[in-house]
N, C-alpha and C positions, 0 to 999 in steps of 0.2 A: 469664426463660424466655419464649421467643417463642410466637407463636400455634401454630405447627406442633408445638412441644414440648408445649404445653398439650393439644392434641388427642391426641398420642401418649400422654401421661400418662393422660388420661381413658380412652382405649381400653384401655390396659394395666391400669388399675385396675378397669375393668369385668370384664375377663377374670379378674383375680386375685380379685375379690369373688365371681364365680360359682364359682370353685374353692375358695373359703374361705381364701385366702392374705392376708397382710397387704398393705395398700396402700403404694405408693411415694409419696414426698413430692415427688420431682422426677425429671426425665429430661433428658439433655443430648444434643443433636444430635451433638456431638463426643465423646460417651461411648463406650460399648462398640460393637462391630460391630452387635449387635442393635439398639441405640438408633438408630444411624445409619441402618440399613436401614429401621426402622419410620418414622422421620421422612422419609426419602426417598420411601417408599411413600405417605405422607400428602401430601407436596408434589406428587407426580405425580397423585394422585387429585384434589386441589384444582385443579390446572391443567386436568385433563380436565373436571371439573365446570364450570369457567369457560368452556372452549371450547364445550362442549355448550350452556351457557346463552346464549352469544353467538349461536350458530347458531339456537336457539329464539327469541331475541329478534328476529333478522332475519326469521325465518319469520313471527312474529306481526305484524311491521310490514307484511310483504308481504300477509298475509291481510286486515289492516285496509285497506290500499290497494285490494285487489281488492274488498272489500266496498263501498267508496265508489264505485268505478267501476261495479260491478253496480247499485248503487242509482241512480246517475245514468242508466244505460242502461235503467232500468225493468225489471230482471230480477226484482225482488221484487214480488209481486202486491199486497202491502200492508205497512204498517209492522210488523205482528206478525211476518211472515216475516223481515224485515230484523233485527228485534230478536232473533229466535231464532238467526239466523246469527251475530250479534254475541256472543251468550251462548256459543255453541260456540267461537268464536275466543278469547274471554276465558278460558273453562274450559281450553282446550287450552294456551294460551301461558303464562299466569301462574304455574302451579305449578312450571314448569321453569326460570324465569328467576331466576338468582342475582345479586344486586347486585354490581357490580364492586367490588373491594376499594378502600378509601380509603387513600391515602398518610397514615400517621399523622403525619408531619411537617407536611403541608399542613393536616390537621385541627387540630393544635396551634397552628400559626401563626394560623389563622383564629380560634381560640378566644381566643388572647392578644391579637390585634390589636383585638378589640372591647372589651377591658377598659378601662373609663374610669379605672382607678386607676393606670395606669402613668405614672411620672414620670421614670424614669431607665433607662438601658441595663441596670443591675444588676437593677432590678425586673423588667424584661422577661425577662432571663436566668433569674432565679429562677422566674418564672411558667412560662417555657418548660420548664425542667428539671422542675418539679413536674408539669406537664401530661404530659410524656413519661414520668415515673416512674409516674404514675397509669395509664398504658397499658402498663406493663411494659418501657419502653425507658429507656436512659440514654445520655448522651454519653460516649464513650471515644475515646482516640487509637487509631489503627490499630496493631494489634500488641500493645496492652495489654489485659489482662483487666479486666472490669468491676469497679469498686470500688477500683482501684489509685490 
């Protein structure tokens, strides 16, 4: 189950619990039309959140740059005024910035690369496979289903 499917399942189970229905154990993006629509809606929402986050991050950087220029130009009468401005910038920007998603393959390679116990390609493959499985991924051939 990928991250989108996990979020869809959590959302669905929240609604089911509120209505007193039994919880689902899994959901598949390629399952029913309802499942696919729910997963697509979550994907679109995540993409929008990331877009807004990027915009807010750029705005925060611009405000920090403006703050530095205003400070150099003597705009602030004292350090307390400047500190107050910085707190406003910090409070405005930080809550809206979502960290960019990390590529799980890059994360796994970095984790395995620093392992001092690797002696062979097989050990590296085993550790890569285990690290991917721990994140909910597995290696499969294109066109094959997982576990075949």
